[in-house]
VOKE-472772 format. One record per atom (N, C-alpha, C): residue number from 0; atom name; residue in three letters; x, y, z. Coordinates in steps of 0.001 Angstrom, whole numbers. Example, Ala and Ser with C-alpha at 12.3 -4.5 7.8 and 13.67 -1.06 7.14 Angstrom:
2
+-----+------+------+---------+---------+---------+
| pos | site | code |       X |       Y |       Z |
+-----+------+------+---------+---------+---------+
|   0 |    N |  Ala |   13190 |   -5690 |    7800 |
|   0 |   CA |  Ala |   12300 |   -4500 |    7800 |
|   0 |    C |  Ala |   13200 |   -3300 |    7800 |
|   1 |    N |  Ser |   12850 |   -2250 |    7080 |
|   1 |   CA |  Ser |   13670 |   -1060 |    7140 |
|   1 |    C |  Ser |   12900 |      30 |    7870 |
+-----+------+------+---------+---------+---------+
//
This chain:
106
+-----+------+------+---------+---------+---------+
| pos | site | code |       X |       Y |       Z |
+-----+------+------+---------+---------+---------+
|   0 |    N |  Met |    7250 |  -22718 |  -29453 |
|   0 |   CA |  Met |    5806 |  -22825 |  -30117 |
|   0 |    C |  Met |    5256 |  -23661 |  -28531 |
|   1 |    N |  Thr |    3993 |  -23477 |  -28886 |
|   1 |   CA |  Thr |    2851 |  -23718 |  -28012 |
|   1 |    C |  Thr |    3276 |  -25489 |  -27678 |
|   2 |    N |  Ser |    3165 |  -26373 |  -27085 |
|   2 |   CA |  Ser |    3276 |  -27694 |  -26879 |
|   2 |    C |  Ser |    1872 |  -27642 |  -26490 |
|   3 |    N |  Phe |     898 |  -29283 |  -26709 |
|   3 |   CA |  Phe |   -1119 |  -29079 |  -26399 |
|   3 |    C |  Phe |    -899 |  -30862 |  -26254 |
|   4 |    N |  Val |   -1757 |  -30792 |  -24909 |
|   4 |   CA |  Val |   -1466 |  -32390 |  -24667 |
|   4 |    C |  Val |   -2674 |  -32735 |  -24694 |
|   5 |    N |  Arg |   -3530 |  -34424 |  -25236 |
|   5 |   CA |  Arg |   -4776 |  -34272 |  -25165 |
|   5 |    C |  Arg |   -5380 |  -34215 |  -23418 |
|   6 |    N |  Ala |   -6462 |  -33322 |  -23498 |
|   6 |   CA |  Ala |   -6731 |  -33815 |  -21855 |
|   6 |    C |  Ala |   -8243 |  -34235 |  -21702 |
|   7 |    N |  Cys |   -9323 |  -34784 |  -22670 |
|   7 |   CA |  Cys |   -9852 |  -35726 |  -22674 |
|   7 |    C |  Cys |  -11052 |  -35427 |  -24463 |
|   8 |    N |  Gly |  -12162 |  -36243 |  -24268 |
|   8 |   CA |  Gly |  -12825 |  -35917 |  -25510 |
|   8 |    C |  Gly |  -13816 |  -35480 |  -25434 |
|   9 |    N |  Leu |  -13786 |  -34639 |  -26220 |
|   9 |   CA |  Leu |  -15319 |  -33415 |  -26356 |
|   9 |    C |  Leu |  -16109 |  -34332 |  -26312 |
|  10 |    N |  Ser |  -16497 |  -34989 |  -26546 |
|  10 |   CA |  Ser |  -17812 |  -36252 |  -25990 |
|  10 |    C |  Ser |  -18307 |  -36664 |  -24707 |
|  11 |    N |  Glu |  -16542 |  -36260 |  -24178 |
|  11 |   CA |  Glu |  -16810 |  -36393 |  -22692 |
|  11 |    C |  Glu |  -17236 |  -35054 |  -21541 |
|  12 |    N |  Leu |  -17729 |  -34166 |  -22709 |
|  12 |   CA |  Leu |  -17869 |  -32741 |  -21760 |
|  12 |    C |  Leu |  -19289 |  -32633 |  -21545 |
|  13 |    N |  Glu |  -20053 |  -32019 |  -20470 |
|  13 |   CA |  Glu |  -21432 |  -31515 |  -20608 |
|  13 |    C |  Glu |  -21261 |  -30178 |  -20239 |
|  14 |    N |  Glu |  -22589 |  -29629 |  -20940 |
|  14 |   CA |  Glu |  -22525 |  -28310 |  -20818 |
|  14 |    C |  Glu |  -22695 |  -27470 |  -19319 |
|  15 |    N |  Asp |  -21660 |  -26922 |  -19272 |
|  15 |   CA |  Asp |  -21864 |  -25992 |  -18187 |
|  15 |    C |  Asp |  -21682 |  -27107 |  -16044 |
|  16 |    N |  Ile |  -21147 |  -28245 |  -17051 |
|  16 |   CA |  Ile |  -20075 |  -28956 |  -16127 |
|  16 |    C |  Ile |  -18851 |  -29199 |  -16089 |
|  17 |    N |  Pro |  -18151 |  -28427 |  -14575 |
|  17 |   CA |  Pro |  -16776 |  -28938 |  -15005 |
|  17 |    C |  Pro |  -16672 |  -30071 |  -14631 |
|  18 |    N |  Lys |  -14978 |  -30247 |  -15475 |
|  18 |   CA |  Lys |  -14242 |  -31321 |  -15478 |
|  18 |    C |  Lys |  -12719 |  -31756 |  -15152 |
|  19 |    N |  Arg |  -12808 |  -32317 |  -14398 |
|  19 |   CA |  Arg |  -11565 |  -32063 |  -13099 |
|  19 |    C |  Arg |   -9903 |  -32823 |  -14154 |
|  20 |    N |  Val |   -9563 |  -32807 |  -14493 |
|  20 |   CA |  Val |   -8562 |  -33675 |  -15524 |
|  20 |    C |  Val |   -6754 |  -32942 |  -14688 |
|  21 |    N |  Glu |   -5806 |  -34019 |  -14831 |
|  21 |   CA |  Glu |   -4593 |  -33232 |  -14547 |
|  21 |    C |  Glu |   -3486 |  -33382 |  -15637 |
|  22 |    N |  Leu |   -3373 |  -32531 |  -15903 |
|  22 |   CA |  Leu |   -2004 |  -32794 |  -16598 |
|  22 |    C |  Leu |    -615 |  -32496 |  -16527 |
|  23 |    N |  Asp |     279 |  -33335 |  -16663 |
|  23 |   CA |  Asp |    1437 |  -33287 |  -16167 |
|  23 |    C |  Asp |    1658 |  -32874 |  -15160 |
|  24 |    N |  Gly |     980 |  -33484 |  -13855 |
|  24 |   CA |  Gly |    1166 |  -32922 |  -12621 |
|  24 |    C |  Gly |      23 |  -31889 |  -11982 |
|  25 |    N |  Thr |    -780 |  -31109 |  -12957 |
|  25 |   CA |  Thr |   -1183 |  -29445 |  -13063 |
|  25 |    C |  Thr |   -2530 |  -30249 |  -13079 |
|  26 |    N |  Pro |   -3195 |  -29688 |  -11933 |
|  26 |   CA |  Pro |   -4696 |  -29697 |  -11723 |
|  26 |    C |  Pro |   -5770 |  -28888 |  -12731 |
|  27 |    N |  Val |   -6637 |  -29456 |  -13271 |
|  27 |   CA |  Val |   -7097 |  -27866 |  -14888 |
|  27 |    C |  Val |   -8373 |  -28561 |  -14464 |
|  28 |    N |  Ser |   -9415 |  -27832 |  -14877 |
|  28 |   CA |  Ser |  -11015 |  -27321 |  -14659 |
|  28 |    C |  Ser |  -10945 |  -27051 |  -16338 |
|  29 |    N |  Leu |  -12390 |  -28201 |  -17197 |
|  29 |   CA |  Leu |  -12640 |  -27787 |  -18830 |
|  29 |    C |  Leu |  -13815 |  -28006 |  -18753 |
|  30 |    N |  Val |  -14082 |  -26671 |  -19307 |
|  30 |   CA |  Val |  -15806 |  -26034 |  -18783 |
|  30 |    C |  Val |  -16218 |  -25749 |  -21063 |
|  31 |    N |  Gln |  -17496 |  -26672 |  -21074 |
|  31 |   CA |  Gln |  -17796 |  -26453 |  -22068 |
|  31 |    C |  Gln |  -19001 |  -25437 |  -21817 |
|  32 |    N |  Thr |  -18358 |  -24393 |  -21918 |
|  32 |   CA |  Thr |  -19947 |  -23266 |  -21657 |
|  32 |    C |  Thr |  -20378 |  -22412 |  -22767 |
|  33 |    N |  Glu |  -21189 |  -21845 |  -23223 |
|  33 |   CA |  Glu |  -21528 |  -21263 |  -24600 |
|  33 |    C |  Glu |  -21050 |  -21058 |  -25972 |
|  34 |    N |  Gly |  -20871 |  -22697 |  -26421 |
|  34 |   CA |  Gly |  -20068 |  -22765 |  -27195 |
|  34 |    C |  Gly |  -19094 |  -23065 |  -27563 |
|  35 |    N |  Glu |  -18416 |  -22617 |  -26082 |
|  35 |   CA |  Glu |  -16792 |  -22793 |  -26209 |
|  35 |    C |  Glu |  -15987 |  -23757 |  -25116 |
|  36 |    N |  Val |  -14805 |  -23919 |  -25587 |
|  36 |   CA |  Val |  -14174 |  -24912 |  -24450 |
|  36 |    C |  Val |  -13561 |  -24508 |  -23402 |
|  37 |    N |  Phe |  -13544 |  -24111 |  -21789 |
|  37 |   CA |  Phe |  -12663 |  -23499 |  -21094 |
|  37 |    C |  Phe |  -11166 |  -24156 |  -20108 |
|  38 |    N |  Ala |  -10629 |  -23685 |  -20577 |
|  38 |   CA |  Ala |   -9538 |  -24742 |  -19359 |
|  38 |    C |  Ala |   -8651 |  -23826 |  -18652 |
|  39 |    N |  Ile |   -9000 |  -24115 |  -16776 |
|  39 |   CA |  Ile |   -8333 |  -22836 |  -15988 |
|  39 |    C |  Ile |   -7830 |  -23742 |  -14712 |
|  40 |    N |  His |   -7240 |  -23119 |  -14126 |
|  40 |   CA |  His |   -6487 |  -24230 |  -13040 |
|  40 |    C |  His |   -6942 |  -24267 |  -12286 |
|  41 |    N |  Asp |   -7611 |  -25630 |  -11990 |
|  41 |   CA |  Asp |   -8654 |  -26095 |  -11046 |
|  41 |    C |  Asp |   -8859 |  -25577 |   -9316 |
|  42 |    N |  Ile |   -7566 |  -25340 |   -8848 |
|  42 |   CA |  Ile |   -7225 |  -24671 |   -7435 |
|  42 |    C |  Ile |   -7744 |  -23148 |   -6952 |
|  43 |    N |  Cys |   -8814 |  -22547 |   -6072 |
|  43 |   CA |  Cys |   -8645 |  -21110 |   -6042 |
|  43 |    C |  Cys |   -7948 |  -20747 |   -5733 |
|  44 |    N |  Ser |   -7903 |  -19780 |   -5640 |
|  44 |   CA |  Ser |   -6326 |  -18845 |   -5510 |
|  44 |    C |  Ser |   -6887 |  -18402 |   -4082 |
|  45 |    N |  His |   -8190 |  -18707 |   -3177 |
|  45 |   CA |  His |   -8397 |  -18265 |   -2330 |
|  45 |    C |  His |   -8367 |  -19310 |    -936 |
|  46 |    N |  Ala |   -8329 |  -20602 |   -1336 |
|  46 |   CA |  Ala |   -9042 |  -21080 |    -297 |
|  46 |    C |  Ala |   -8361 |  -22500 |    -586 |
|  47 |    N |  Asn |   -7775 |  -22969 |   -1559 |
|  47 |   CA |  Asn |   -6743 |  -23712 |   -2044 |
|  47 |    C |  Asn |   -8129 |  -24870 |   -2073 |
|  48 |    N |  Val |   -9238 |  -25012 |   -2801 |
|  48 |   CA |  Val |   -9601 |  -26104 |   -2893 |
|  48 |    C |  Val |   -9908 |  -26510 |   -4935 |
|  49 |    N |  Ser |  -10793 |  -27231 |   -4845 |
|  49 |   CA |  Ser |  -10918 |  -27273 |   -6153 |
|  49 |    C |  Ser |  -12386 |  -26792 |   -6979 |
|  50 |    N |  Leu |  -11803 |  -26191 |   -7746 |
|  50 |   CA |  Leu |  -13115 |  -25233 |   -8584 |
|  50 |    C |  Leu |  -13981 |  -26103 |   -9639 |
|  51 |    N |  Ser |  -13666 |  -27708 |  -10026 |
|  51 |   CA |  Ser |  -14297 |  -28321 |  -10841 |
|  51 |    C |  Ser |  -15844 |  -28750 |   -9694 |
|  52 |    N |  Glu |  -15466 |  -28608 |   -8265 |
|  52 |   CA |  Glu |  -16774 |  -28805 |   -8066 |
|  52 |    C |  Glu |  -17925 |  -27689 |   -7701 |
|  53 |    N |  Gly |  -16931 |  -26343 |   -8288 |
|  53 |   CA |  Gly |  -18342 |  -25267 |   -8176 |
|  53 |    C |  Gly |  -19305 |  -25334 |   -9493 |
|  54 |    N |  Glu |  -19975 |  -23904 |   -9927 |
|  54 |   CA |  Glu |  -20650 |  -23633 |  -10290 |
|  54 |    C |  Glu |  -20496 |  -23532 |  -11472 |
|  55 |    N |  Val |  -21114 |  -23184 |  -13001 |
|  55 |   CA |  Val |  -20773 |  -22537 |  -13752 |
|  55 |    C |  Val |  -22084 |  -21784 |  -14287 |
|  56 |    N |  Asp |  -21385 |  -20611 |  -14581 |
|  56 |   CA |  Asp |  -22738 |  -19876 |  -14755 |
|  56 |    C |  Asp |  -21850 |  -18279 |  -15586 |
|  57 |    N |  Asp |  -22942 |  -17910 |  -16490 |
|  57 |   CA |  Asp |  -22134 |  -16505 |  -17693 |
|  57 |    C |  Asp |  -20653 |  -16849 |  -17397 |
|  58 |    N |  Cys |  -20441 |  -17517 |  -18358 |
|  58 |   CA |  Cys |  -18951 |  -17833 |  -18408 |
|  58 |    C |  Cys |  -17870 |  -17764 |  -17304 |
|  59 |    N |  His |  -18809 |  -17593 |  -15769 |
|  59 |   CA |  His |  -17763 |  -18024 |  -14315 |
|  59 |    C |  His |  -17841 |  -19466 |  -13944 |
|  60 |    N |  Ile |  -16855 |  -19286 |  -13208 |
|  60 |   CA |  Ile |  -16781 |  -20626 |  -12598 |
|  60 |    C |  Ile |  -17195 |  -20003 |  -11609 |
|  61 |    N |  Glu |  -17463 |  -20762 |  -10478 |
|  61 |   CA |  Glu |  -17728 |  -20234 |   -8917 |
|  61 |    C |  Glu |  -17277 |  -21657 |   -7700 |
|  62 |    N |  Cys |  -16593 |  -21102 |   -6971 |
|  62 |   CA |  Cys |  -15823 |  -21757 |   -6275 |
|  62 |    C |  Cys |  -16753 |  -22391 |   -5241 |
|  63 |    N |  Trp |  -17172 |  -23671 |   -4683 |
|  63 |   CA |  Trp |  -18249 |  -23962 |   -4263 |
|  63 |    C |  Trp |  -18213 |  -23384 |   -2699 |
|  64 |    N |  Leu |  -16670 |  -23107 |   -2192 |
|  64 |   CA |  Leu |  -16555 |  -23471 |    -734 |
|  64 |    C |  Leu |  -16834 |  -21329 |    -136 |
|  65 |    N |  His |  -16524 |  -20670 |    -420 |
|  65 |   CA |  His |  -16894 |  -19034 |    -317 |
|  65 |    C |  His |  -17101 |  -18579 |   -1124 |
|  66 |    N |  Gly |  -17823 |  -18726 |   -2328 |
|  66 |   CA |  Gly |  -18498 |  -17976 |   -3488 |
|  66 |    C |  Gly |  -17766 |  -17283 |   -4536 |
|  67 |    N |  Ser |  -16182 |  -17612 |   -4600 |
|  67 |   CA |  Ser |  -15757 |  -16513 |   -5381 |
|  67 |    C |  Ser |  -15842 |  -17344 |   -6475 |
|  68 |    N |  Arg |  -15852 |  -16065 |   -7518 |
|  68 |   CA |  Arg |  -16261 |  -16248 |   -8868 |
|  68 |    C |  Arg |  -15204 |  -16295 |   -9873 |
|  69 |    N |  Phe |  -14911 |  -16533 |  -10885 |
|  69 |   CA |  Phe |  -13945 |  -16607 |  -11503 |
|  69 |    C |  Phe |  -14110 |  -16467 |  -12827 |
|  70 |    N |  Asp |  -13851 |  -15597 |  -13713 |
|  70 |   CA |  Asp |  -13479 |  -15856 |  -15023 |
|  70 |    C |  Asp |  -13478 |  -16560 |  -16029 |
|  71 |    N |  Leu |  -14177 |  -17360 |  -16817 |
|  71 |   CA |  Leu |  -13247 |  -18313 |  -17432 |
|  71 |    C |  Leu |  -12163 |  -18304 |  -18691 |
|  72 |    N |  Arg |  -12703 |  -16722 |  -18913 |
|  72 |   CA |  Arg |  -11704 |  -16466 |  -20292 |
|  72 |    C |  Arg |  -10459 |  -15895 |  -19599 |
|  73 |    N |  Ser |  -10537 |  -15195 |  -18736 |
|  73 |   CA |  Ser |   -9377 |  -14524 |  -18228 |
|  73 |    C |  Ser |   -8623 |  -15171 |  -17052 |
|  74 |    N |  Gly |   -9286 |  -15731 |  -15985 |
|  74 |   CA |  Gly |   -9262 |  -15949 |  -14767 |
|  74 |    C |  Gly |   -9510 |  -15096 |  -13812 |
|  75 |    N |  Lys |  -10040 |  -14125 |  -14182 |
|  75 |   CA |  Lys |   -9556 |  -12907 |  -12927 |
|  75 |    C |  Lys |  -10501 |  -13252 |  -12419 |
|  76 |    N |  Pro |  -10218 |  -12805 |  -10954 |
|  76 |   CA |  Pro |  -11939 |  -13258 |   -9826 |
|  76 |    C |  Pro |  -12298 |  -11524 |   -9940 |
|  77 |    N |  Asp |  -14303 |  -11819 |   -9974 |
|  77 |   CA |  Asp |  -14819 |  -11278 |   -9920 |
|  77 |    C |  Asp |  -15835 |  -10934 |   -8300 |
|  78 |    N |  Ala |  -15126 |  -11711 |   -7575 |
|  78 |   CA |  Ala |  -16258 |  -11442 |   -6483 |
|  78 |    C |  Ala |  -15908 |  -12202 |   -5542 |
|  79 |    N |  Leu |  -15741 |  -11830 |   -4301 |
|  79 |   CA |  Leu |  -14453 |  -11855 |   -2752 |
|  79 |    C |  Leu |  -15090 |  -12998 |   -2372 |
|  80 |    N |  Pro |  -14251 |  -13746 |   -1935 |
|  80 |   CA |  Pro |  -13203 |  -13311 |   -1151 |
|  80 |    C |  Pro |  -11996 |  -14128 |   -1870 |
|  81 |    N |  Ala |  -11912 |  -14435 |   -3446 |
|  81 |   CA |  Ala |  -10808 |  -14663 |   -4057 |
|  81 |    C |  Ala |  -10276 |  -12506 |   -4556 |
|  82 |    N |  Thr |   -9155 |  -12427 |   -4303 |
|  82 |   CA |  Thr |   -7901 |  -11325 |   -4615 |
|  82 |    C |  Thr |   -7553 |  -11997 |   -5843 |
|  83 |    N |  Arg |   -6922 |  -12627 |   -6400 |
|  83 |   CA |  Arg |   -5804 |  -13076 |   -7316 |
|  83 |    C |  Arg |   -6587 |  -14243 |   -8331 |
|  84 |    N |  Pro |   -6552 |  -13854 |   -9638 |
|  84 |   CA |  Pro |   -6678 |  -14160 |  -10794 |
|  84 |    C |  Pro |   -5933 |  -16093 |  -10357 |
|  85 |    N |  Val |   -6444 |  -16901 |  -11186 |
|  85 |   CA |  Val |   -6105 |  -18308 |  -11587 |
|  85 |    C |  Val |   -5520 |  -18542 |  -13367 |
|  86 |    N |  Pro |   -4545 |  -19123 |  -13084 |
|  86 |   CA |  Pro |   -4365 |  -19522 |  -14206 |
|  86 |    C |  Pro |   -5845 |  -19911 |  -15377 |
|  87 |    N |  Val |   -4996 |  -19604 |  -16996 |
|  87 |   CA |  Val |   -5909 |  -19811 |  -17793 |
|  87 |    C |  Val |   -5605 |  -20342 |  -18994 |
|  88 |    N |  Tyr |   -5765 |  -21833 |  -19695 |
|  88 |   CA |  Tyr |   -4967 |  -22567 |  -20551 |
|  88 |    C |  Tyr |   -5403 |  -22141 |  -21677 |
|  89 |    N |  Pro |   -4757 |  -22312 |  -23092 |
|  89 |   CA |  Pro |   -5150 |  -22563 |  -24358 |
|  89 |    C |  Pro |   -5825 |  -23332 |  -24705 |
|  90 |    N |  Val |   -7079 |  -23936 |  -25176 |
|  90 |   CA |  Val |   -7337 |  -24995 |  -25956 |
|  90 |    C |  Val |   -8043 |  -25026 |  -27158 |
|  91 |    N |  Lys |   -7423 |  -26376 |  -27715 |
|  91 |   CA |  Lys |   -7991 |  -25996 |  -28900 |
|  91 |    C |  Lys |   -8760 |  -27303 |  -29240 |
|  92 |    N |  Ile |   -9411 |  -27606 |  -30522 |
|  92 |   CA |  Ile |  -10244 |  -29513 |  -30257 |
|  92 |    C |  Ile |   -9957 |  -29390 |  -31995 |
|  93 |    N |  Glu |   -9563 |  -30988 |  -31728 |
|  93 |   CA |  Glu |   -9310 |  -31870 |  -33863 |
|  93 |    C |  Glu |   -9958 |  -32925 |  -33358 |
|  94 |    N |  Gly |  -10571 |  -32854 |  -33828 |
|  94 |   CA |  Gly |  -11476 |  -33777 |  -34109 |
|  94 |    C |  Gly |  -12750 |  -33753 |  -32398 |
|  95 |    N |  Asp |  -12865 |  -35033 |  -32018 |
|  95 |   CA |  Asp |  -13072 |  -35200 |  -31001 |
|  95 |    C |  Asp |  -11985 |  -35464 |  -29671 |
|  96 |    N |  Asp |  -11143 |  -34418 |  -29911 |
|  96 |   CA |  Asp |   -9927 |  -34244 |  -29161 |
|  96 |    C |  Asp |  -10381 |  -32957 |  -28726 |
|  97 |    N |  Val |  -10008 |  -32545 |  -26747 |
|  97 |   CA |  Val |   -9915 |  -31433 |  -26685 |
|  97 |    C |  Val |   -8195 |  -31386 |  -25998 |
|  98 |    N |  Leu |   -7484 |  -30541 |  -26905 |
|  98 |   CA |  Leu |   -5849 |  -30360 |  -26211 |
|  98 |    C |  Leu |   -5698 |  -28828 |  -25443 |
|  99 |    N |  Val |   -4869 |  -28879 |  -25039 |
|  99 |   CA |  Val |   -4666 |  -27827 |  -24059 |
|  99 |    C |  Val |   -3375 |  -27654 |  -23547 |
| 100 |    N |  Ser |   -3147 |  -26368 |  -23429 |
| 100 |   CA |  Ser |   -1381 |  -26156 |  -23733 |
| 100 |    C |  Ser |   -1527 |  -25576 |  -22252 |
| 101 |    N |  Leu |    -369 |  -26404 |  -21713 |
| 101 |   CA |  Leu |    -364 |  -25370 |  -20011 |
| 101 |    C |  Leu |     513 |  -24429 |  -19597 |
| 102 |    N |  Thr |     871 |  -23174 |  -21126 |
| 102 |   CA |  Thr |    1264 |  -22490 |  -21185 |
| 102 |    C |  Thr |     235 |  -21263 |  -20737 |
| 103 |    N |  Gln |     122 |  -20553 |  -20192 |
| 103 |   CA |  Gln |     -71 |  -19869 |  -19632 |
| 103 |    C |  Gln |    -802 |  -18665 |  -20829 |
| 104 |    N |  Glu |   -2393 |  -18227 |  -20840 |
| 104 |   CA |  Glu |   -2435 |  -17106 |  -21515 |
| 104 |    C |  Glu |   -2147 |  -15832 |  -20935 |
| 105 |    N |  Ser |   -1729 |  -15036 |  -22046 |
| 105 |   CA |  Ser |   -1287 |  -13283 |  -20684 |
| 105 |    C |  Ser |   -2992 |  -12857 |  -20874 |
+-----+------+------+---------+---------+---------+
//
């Protein structure tokens, strides 16, 4: 069974503005965009910097340091220099609570 933990309140998220949270020692970037909330590992697979400091556009988050872009749905990079995906995590909304499972989606 998948275990979900509260990450933040839905009202704490701003459209297209990443929010960094730490869940059980794991850095996670939460992004509300296009009517959904996504949870993606907050560390870029290329440069070991926080993705939460980057910009969101068209369901992608861009690393501020070198411009790698990751799909919020899959974690796959679609712009170099990153070539490895970052983990994405299941999200569910209950009332005003954003719940995240650190079990990676495949």
